[in-house]
C-alpha positions as CSV (number, residue, x, y, z in Angstrom):
1,M,-22.9,21.4,-35.4
2,N,-21.6,18.3,-37.2
3,A,-18.0,19.3,-36.3
4,L,-19.0,19.6,-32.6
5,Y,-20.7,16.2,-32.8
6,N,-17.7,14.6,-34.4
7,H,-15.4,16.2,-31.9
8,L,-17.4,14.9,-28.9
9,Y,-17.8,11.5,-30.4
10,D,-14.0,11.2,-30.8
11,Y,-12.9,12.8,-27.5
12,L,-15.7,12.2,-25.0
13,G,-13.5,9.7,-23.1
14,G,-10.8,12.4,-22.8
15,Y,-13.2,14.9,-21.3
16,M,-14.3,12.2,-18.9
17,F,-10.8,11.9,-17.5
18,I,-10.5,15.8,-17.3
19,A,-13.8,15.9,-15.4
20,L,-12.4,13.4,-12.9
21,A,-9.2,15.4,-12.5
22,L,-11.3,18.5,-11.6
23,L,-14.1,17.0,-9.5
24,I,-11.8,14.7,-7.4
25,F,-10.6,17.8,-5.6
26,S,-14.2,18.8,-4.7
27,G,-14.1,17.0,-1.4
28,F,-17.1,14.8,-2.3
29,P,-16.6,11.1,-1.5
30,V,-14.4,9.5,-4.2
31,G,-16.6,6.5,-4.7
32,L,-19.6,8.6,-5.4
33,T,-17.6,11.0,-7.6
34,L,-16.4,8.1,-9.8
35,G,-19.8,6.6,-10.1
36,G,-21.5,10.0,-10.8
37,I,-19.0,10.9,-13.6
38,A,-19.5,7.4,-15.1
39,L,-23.3,7.8,-15.1
40,L,-23.3,11.3,-16.6
41,F,-20.8,10.4,-19.3
42,A,-22.6,7.2,-20.1
43,L,-25.8,9.2,-20.7
44,G,-23.7,11.6,-22.9
45,G,-22.4,8.6,-24.8
46,I,-25.9,7.2,-25.3
47,G,-27.0,10.6,-26.6
48,L,-24.0,10.6,-29.1
49,G,-24.6,7.0,-30.1
50,V,-21.3,5.8,-28.7
51,M,-23.1,3.6,-26.2
52,N,-26.6,2.2,-25.9
53,T,-29.1,2.2,-23.0
54,A,-28.8,-1.6,-22.5
55,E,-25.1,-1.1,-21.4
56,L,-26.3,0.7,-18.3
57,Y,-27.5,-2.7,-17.0
58,L,-23.9,-3.9,-17.2
59,F,-23.0,-1.6,-14.3
60,A,-24.8,-3.9,-11.9
61,E,-23.5,-7.1,-13.5
62,R,-19.9,-5.8,-13.3
63,L,-20.3,-4.7,-9.7
64,W,-21.6,-8.2,-8.9
65,Q,-18.7,-9.9,-10.7
66,N,-15.9,-7.5,-9.6
67,A,-16.9,-7.1,-5.9
68,A,-20.0,-8.8,-4.5
69,S,-19.2,-12.3,-5.8
70,N,-15.4,-12.0,-5.9
71,Q,-13.9,-14.5,-3.5
72,I,-10.5,-12.8,-3.4
73,L,-12.0,-9.5,-2.0
74,V,-13.6,-11.5,0.9
75,A,-10.0,-11.4,2.3
76,V,-10.1,-7.6,2.6
77,P,-12.5,-7.4,5.6
78,C,-10.7,-10.3,7.4
79,F,-7.2,-8.7,7.1
80,V,-8.7,-5.3,8.2
81,F,-10.2,-7.0,11.2
82,M,-6.9,-8.7,11.9
83,G,-5.0,-5.4,11.8
84,I,-7.4,-3.5,14.0
85,M,-7.6,-6.3,16.6
86,L,-3.8,-6.5,16.8
87,E,-3.8,-2.8,17.4
88,K,-5.8,-3.3,20.6
89,S,-3.9,-6.3,21.9
90,N,-0.7,-4.5,23.1
91,V,1.5,-6.8,20.9
92,A,3.5,-4.1,19.3
93,E,4.5,-2.4,22.5
94,R,6.1,-5.6,23.7
95,L,7.9,-6.1,20.4
96,L,9.5,-2.6,20.5
97,H,10.7,-3.3,24.0
98,V,12.4,-6.6,23.0
99,M,14.1,-5.1,20.0
100,Q,15.4,-2.1,21.9
101,I,17.3,-4.6,24.2
102,L,18.6,-6.7,21.3
103,L,19.9,-3.8,19.2
104,R,21.1,-1.4,21.9
105,R,24.8,-1.5,20.6
106,I,23.9,-0.4,17.1
107,P,24.1,3.3,16.3
108,G,20.6,4.8,16.3
109,S,19.3,1.5,17.9
110,L,16.0,2.9,18.9
111,A,15.3,4.3,15.4
112,V,16.4,0.9,13.9
113,S,14.1,-0.9,16.3
114,V,11.2,1.3,15.1
115,A,12.0,0.5,11.5
116,L,12.1,-3.2,12.2
117,L,8.9,-3.0,14.3
118,G,7.2,-1.2,11.4
119,T,8.2,-4.1,9.1
120,I,6.7,-6.6,11.5
121,L,3.6,-4.6,12.0
122,A,3.3,-4.5,8.2
123,A,3.3,-8.3,8.0
124,M,0.8,-8.4,10.9
125,T,-1.7,-5.8,9.9
126,G,-1.3,-3.9,6.6
127,I,-3.5,-1.1,8.2
128,I,-1.5,2.1,7.8
129,G,-3.4,4.4,10.1
130,A,-3.3,1.9,13.0
131,S,0.5,1.3,12.5
132,V,1.3,5.0,12.4
133,V,-0.7,5.8,15.5
134,M,0.7,2.8,17.4
135,L,4.3,3.6,16.5
136,T,3.9,7.2,17.2
137,M,2.3,6.7,20.7
138,M,4.8,4.0,21.7
139,A,8.1,5.1,20.2
140,L,8.0,8.9,19.7
141,P,7.9,9.9,23.4
142,A,10.7,7.4,24.2
143,M,12.8,8.7,21.3
144,L,12.3,12.3,22.3
145,A,13.1,11.4,26.0
146,Q,16.4,9.9,24.7
147,K,17.2,13.3,23.0
148,Y,16.6,11.8,19.5
149,D,16.3,14.5,16.8
150,A,12.6,15.2,16.1
151,R,13.0,15.0,12.3
152,L,14.8,11.7,12.3
153,S,12.3,10.3,14.8
154,T,9.1,11.4,12.9
155,G,10.7,10.4,9.6
156,V,11.5,6.8,10.5
157,I,8.1,6.4,12.3
158,A,6.1,7.6,9.3
159,A,8.2,5.6,6.7
160,S,8.3,2.4,8.7
161,A,4.6,2.5,9.5
162,T,3.6,2.8,5.9
163,L,5.4,-0.5,4.9
164,G,2.1,-2.2,5.4
165,I,1.0,-1.0,2.0
166,L,3.7,-3.2,0.4
167,I,4.6,-6.1,2.7
168,P,2.1,-9.0,2.7
169,P,-0.6,-9.5,3.7
170,S,-1.3,-6.1,2.1
171,V,-4.9,-5.1,1.4
172,M,-3.6,-3.0,-1.5
173,L,-1.9,-6.0,-3.2
174,I,-5.2,-8.0,-2.9
175,V,-7.1,-5.1,-4.6
176,M,-4.3,-4.8,-7.3
177,G,-4.4,-8.5,-7.9
178,D,-8.1,-8.4,-8.5
179,L,-7.9,-5.4,-10.8
180,M,-5.1,-6.8,-12.9
181,S,-6.2,-10.4,-12.9
182,I,-2.9,-11.5,-11.2
183,S,-2.5,-14.2,-8.6
184,V,-2.6,-12.6,-5.2
185,G,-0.2,-15.4,-4.0
186,N,2.3,-14.4,-6.7
187,L,1.9,-10.7,-5.8
188,F,2.6,-11.5,-2.2
189,L,5.8,-13.5,-3.1
190,A,7.0,-10.7,-5.5
191,A,6.5,-8.0,-2.8
192,I,8.5,-9.7,0.0
193,V,12.0,-8.9,-1.2
194,P,11.2,-5.3,-2.3
195,G,9.5,-4.7,1.1
196,L,12.4,-6.1,3.1
197,M,14.8,-4.2,0.8
198,L,13.0,-0.9,1.6
199,A,13.1,-1.7,5.3
200,G,16.8,-2.5,5.0
201,L,17.5,0.8,3.3
202,Y,15.7,2.6,6.1
203,C,17.9,0.9,8.7
204,V,21.1,1.6,6.7
205,Y,20.2,5.3,6.4
206,V,19.5,5.5,10.2
207,V,22.8,3.8,11.1
208,F,24.7,5.9,8.7
209,I,23.2,9.2,9.8
210,S,23.6,8.2,13.5
211,M,27.3,7.4,13.0
212,L,27.8,10.7,11.0
213,N,26.1,12.8,13.7
214,P,25.7,10.9,17.0
215,R,23.8,13.9,18.5
216,L,20.8,13.0,16.3
217,A,20.5,9.5,17.9
218,P,22.3,9.2,21.3
219,P,23.0,5.7,22.5
220,L,20.5,4.1,25.0
221,E,21.3,3.1,28.5
222,R,20.5,-0.4,29.6
223,R,18.4,-0.8,32.7
224,D,19.6,-3.3,35.4
225,D,16.4,-5.4,35.2
226,E,17.0,-6.0,31.5
227,I,20.4,-7.7,32.0
228,G,20.5,-11.5,32.0
229,A,19.8,-14.3,29.6
230,M,16.7,-15.6,31.4
231,N,15.0,-12.2,31.3
232,L,15.8,-11.9,27.6
233,V,14.4,-15.4,26.9
234,V,11.2,-14.6,28.7
235,M,10.7,-11.4,26.8
236,L,11.3,-13.2,23.5
237,L,8.8,-15.9,24.4
238,K,6.1,-13.3,25.4
239,G,6.8,-10.6,22.9
240,F,8.3,-12.1,19.8
241,V,7.3,-15.7,19.4
242,P,3.5,-15.3,19.2
243,V,3.7,-12.6,16.6
244,T,6.2,-14.6,14.5
245,F,4.0,-17.7,14.7
246,L,1.0,-15.7,13.5
247,I,2.9,-14.2,10.5
248,C,4.3,-17.6,9.5
249,L,0.8,-19.1,9.8
250,V,-0.9,-16.5,7.6
251,L,1.8,-16.0,4.9
252,G,3.3,-19.6,5.1
253,S,-0.2,-21.1,4.4
254,I,-0.5,-19.0,1.3
255,F,3.0,-19.6,-0.1
256,A,2.9,-23.3,0.7
257,G,-0.4,-23.6,-1.1
258,W,-2.2,-24.9,2.0
259,A,-4.8,-22.0,2.0
260,T,-6.1,-19.4,-0.4
261,P,-5.5,-15.7,0.6
262,T,-9.2,-15.6,1.7
263,E,-8.8,-18.7,4.0
264,A,-5.5,-17.3,5.3
265,A,-7.2,-14.0,6.1
266,G,-9.7,-15.9,8.2
267,I,-6.8,-17.7,10.0
268,G,-5.2,-14.3,10.7
269,A,-8.4,-12.8,12.1
270,F,-8.8,-15.8,14.4
271,G,-5.2,-15.7,15.4
272,A,-5.5,-12.0,16.3
273,I,-8.5,-12.8,18.5
274,L,-6.4,-15.4,20.3
275,L,-3.5,-13.0,20.8
276,A,-5.8,-10.4,22.2
277,A,-7.3,-13.0,24.6
278,L,-3.8,-14.1,25.7
279,N,-2.9,-10.5,26.4
280,G,-6.1,-10.0,28.4
281,R,-7.4,-7.4,26.0
282,L,-10.4,-9.3,24.6
283,N,-13.8,-8.2,25.9
284,R,-17.2,-7.2,24.5
285,R,-16.3,-3.5,24.3
286,V,-13.1,-4.1,22.3
287,L,-14.8,-6.6,20.0
288,D,-17.6,-4.2,19.3
289,K,-15.2,-1.4,18.5
290,V,-13.1,-3.6,16.2
291,C,-16.1,-4.9,14.3
292,M,-17.4,-1.3,13.8
293,E,-14.1,0.0,12.5
294,T,-13.7,-3.0,10.2
295,A,-17.2,-2.4,8.8
296,L,-16.5,1.3,8.2
297,T,-13.1,0.7,6.5
298,S,-14.4,-2.2,4.4
299,A,-17.5,-0.2,3.3
300,M,-15.2,2.7,2.2
301,I,-13.0,0.4,0.2
302,F,-16.0,-1.3,-1.6
303,L,-17.7,2.0,-2.3
304,I,-14.6,3.2,-4.2
305,I,-14.3,-0.2,-5.9
306,G,-17.9,0.1,-7.1
307,G,-17.4,3.7,-8.5
308,A,-14.1,2.8,-10.1
309,T,-15.6,-0.3,-11.8
310,A,-18.3,1.9,-13.4
311,F,-15.8,4.6,-14.3
312,S,-13.3,2.2,-16.0
313,Y,-16.2,0.5,-18.0
314,V,-17.6,3.8,-19.4
315,F,-14.1,5.1,-20.1
316,R,-13.3,2.1,-22.2
317,A,-16.7,2.2,-23.9
318,L,-16.1,5.8,-24.9
319,Y,-12.7,4.8,-26.4
320,G,-10.7,6.5,-23.7
321,E,-8.0,3.8,-23.8
322,D,-7.6,4.4,-27.6
323,L,-7.1,8.1,-26.9
324,I,-4.3,7.3,-24.4
325,L,-2.6,5.0,-26.9
326,D,-2.8,7.7,-29.6
327,F,-1.3,10.2,-27.2
328,I,1.6,7.9,-26.4
329,R,2.3,7.4,-30.1
330,W,2.1,11.1,-30.7
331,M,4.7,11.7,-27.9
332,G,6.9,9.0,-29.5
333,L,7.7,7.4,-26.2
334,S,9.5,4.1,-26.0
335,H,8.3,1.4,-23.6
336,W,10.8,2.6,-21.0
337,G,9.7,6.2,-21.5
338,L,6.1,5.1,-21.1
339,L,6.9,3.3,-17.8
340,V,8.8,6.4,-16.4
341,L,5.9,8.6,-17.4
342,L,3.3,6.4,-15.7
343,L,5.3,6.1,-12.5
344,T,5.9,9.9,-12.5
345,V,2.2,10.5,-12.8
346,I,1.4,8.1,-10.0
347,F,4.1,9.7,-7.8
348,L,2.6,13.2,-8.5
349,L,-1.0,11.9,-7.8
350,G,0.3,10.7,-4.5
351,F,0.7,14.3,-3.3
352,F,-3.1,14.7,-3.5
353,F,-4.8,11.2,-3.3
354,D,-4.8,8.0,-1.3
355,W,-3.4,4.7,-2.7
356,L,-6.9,3.3,-3.1
357,E,-8.1,6.2,-5.3
358,I,-5.0,6.1,-7.4
359,T,-5.0,2.3,-7.8
360,L,-8.6,2.1,-8.8
361,I,-8.4,4.9,-11.3
362,I,-5.0,4.3,-12.9
363,L,-4.6,0.5,-13.0
364,P,-7.7,-0.4,-15.1
365,V,-6.7,2.2,-17.6
366,F,-2.9,1.8,-17.8
367,A,-2.3,-1.9,-17.0
368,P,-3.5,-3.1,-20.5
369,I,-1.3,-0.5,-22.1
370,V,1.8,-1.7,-20.2
371,A,0.8,-5.3,-21.0
372,G,0.8,-4.4,-24.7
373,F,4.5,-3.7,-24.4
374,A,5.3,-7.0,-22.8
375,A,7.5,-8.2,-25.7
376,D,9.6,-5.0,-25.5
377,F,10.1,-5.4,-21.7
378,A,10.8,-9.2,-22.0
379,P,14.6,-9.0,-22.6
380,A,15.1,-6.8,-19.6
381,L,13.2,-9.2,-17.4
382,G,14.9,-12.3,-18.9
383,I,11.6,-13.8,-20.0
384,E,12.0,-14.0,-23.8
385,Q,11.5,-17.7,-23.8
386,L,8.1,-17.5,-22.3
387,S,4.8,-17.5,-24.3
388,P,3.2,-14.1,-25.1
389,D,0.6,-14.7,-22.4
390,E,3.2,-15.6,-19.8
391,Q,5.2,-12.5,-20.8
392,R,2.2,-10.2,-20.3
393,S,1.5,-11.8,-16.9
394,T,5.1,-11.4,-15.7
395,V,5.3,-7.8,-16.9
396,L,2.1,-6.9,-15.2
397,L,3.3,-8.5,-12.0
398,W,6.6,-6.5,-12.1
399,F,4.6,-3.3,-13.0
400,A,2.3,-3.9,-10.0
401,I,5.2,-4.1,-7.6
402,L,6.7,-0.9,-9.1
403,V,3.4,0.8,-8.6
404,A,3.1,-0.5,-5.0
405,V,6.5,0.8,-4.0
406,N,5.7,4.1,-5.7
407,L,2.3,4.4,-4.0
408,Q,3.9,4.1,-0.5
409,T,5.1,7.7,-1.1
410,S,1.4,8.8,-1.3
411,F,1.2,8.4,2.5
412,L,4.3,10.6,3.1
413,T,4.1,13.4,0.6
414,P,2.4,16.7,1.6
415,P,-0.1,18.3,1.5
416,F,-2.4,15.2,1.9
417,G,0.0,12.6,3.2
418,F,-2.3,10.6,5.5
419,A,0.6,9.2,7.6
420,L,1.7,12.8,8.3
421,F,-1.7,13.7,9.7
422,F,-2.0,10.5,11.8
423,L,1.5,11.2,13.1
424,K,0.8,14.8,14.0
425,G,-2.5,13.9,15.7
426,S,-0.7,11.4,17.9
427,A,2.6,13.3,18.5
428,P,3.4,15.5,21.5
429,P,2.8,19.2,21.1
430,S,6.5,19.9,20.9
431,V,6.7,18.2,17.5
432,S,5.8,20.6,14.8
433,I,4.4,19.9,11.3
434,R,7.7,21.4,10.0
435,D,9.6,18.7,11.9
436,I,7.4,16.0,10.3
437,Y,7.7,17.4,6.8
438,G,11.4,17.8,7.1
439,G,11.8,14.3,8.5
440,I,10.1,12.4,5.7
441,I,12.2,13.9,2.8
442,P,15.1,11.5,3.1
443,F,12.7,8.5,3.3
444,V,10.8,9.6,0.2
445,C,14.1,9.8,-1.6
446,I,14.9,6.2,-0.4
447,Q,11.5,5.0,-1.7
448,L,12.3,6.6,-5.1
449,L,15.7,4.9,-5.0
450,A,13.9,1.6,-4.4
451,V,11.7,2.2,-7.5
452,A,14.8,2.9,-9.6
453,L,16.5,-0.4,-8.3
454,L,13.4,-2.4,-9.2
455,M,13.4,-0.9,-12.7
456,A,17.1,-1.6,-13.2
457,F,17.0,-5.1,-11.5
458,P,13.6,-6.7,-12.0
459,A,14.9,-9.9,-10.5
460,I,14.5,-8.2,-7.1
461,A,10.7,-8.7,-7.4
462,L,10.7,-11.8,-9.6
463,H,13.4,-13.9,-8.1
464,L,11.1,-15.8,-5.6
465,L,8.7,-16.7,-8.4
466,G,11.4,-18.9,-10.0
């Protein structure tokens, strides 16, 4: 009996993680699963003497500090509102039309236009589901009508639409900044170049594959009414300038220090309302629908935040973090080996879980471990001259961007890639799930290449920070 008691006392945190790995597949809401496991193992820890009853009161205090009174997380509902409102305002359809005209001479011009539109939508919304549905309904019928290959078409739509997870103003980056105690403004700055690099890699792949096999992406024919400088100027003024202005207003105010992310989110939400009004899409029915979808999405996010907060607190109280460190020492991993292992685990988890679930489970546990190796990573990042605290902050920032790029694959990898389901639900019946799965493979490989480039050249993420 003493041996069993000692075993549970030492390894209860490990069993907590195993329980999560098993129950997360049950189909029960993730937030409630996390909170329920935390409560059950907290009671077990109290019975074993690892925790005391008074610590249960800290659940409510931590939830208040981490979510309810957190000024940064106030930005989440505002950015969600902004994205959903822009979905209803017909802005993206005009943008795609303008870019088709501007890029018609480039091989695979329509697919390149979709990749660029996905990048702009990412900077406008950050709402993946809305971007996937919008791009699919607008671009896929046009691409199929132009005899584009179904796999190339679905692949570029799915990959481009998921850039919103990375390119600011990303809801995921706001949540990560809060979890890791990193400046959201710095995270936004660090994510710009990797996000644009990823979009550029998509475009390069599309152009290359279109030149290699023109039958995959036949050239577009230009309509007579689209010829002429005046028509082009009018289209740019109506379809491109308002969106660019809103993006610059939201992101520029953050980077210039004129507004906090929360204030900028409010500006973005108001700007989205104005764009909807200018496009004649603002009415009571649309506003009610946008508010309802915003409330449901935000409630889901905060439920998972609450469950993850309780889980991470109990996991640490049961010495789960020490168990992980002991396991890493037992494996004899270097700091680079640890980083590769963590990114591999996150990539594999992406086959089964959403970014929010992975972020809220993994980061609170592994971010302090990565920060502990800051001095080892410092030479590769060129930050040896910084103080230990600054080194830890910079390494965590770089690690957050690596995780963010890695997590984009979670939307594309079967069997539970949400972007694939959104795409299939919005695609014509002629597009099969096999076409969709086959189409995303090259783009997942491109995303993994981007992760490798960020590991080899950290300056890609850190250059704008000075």
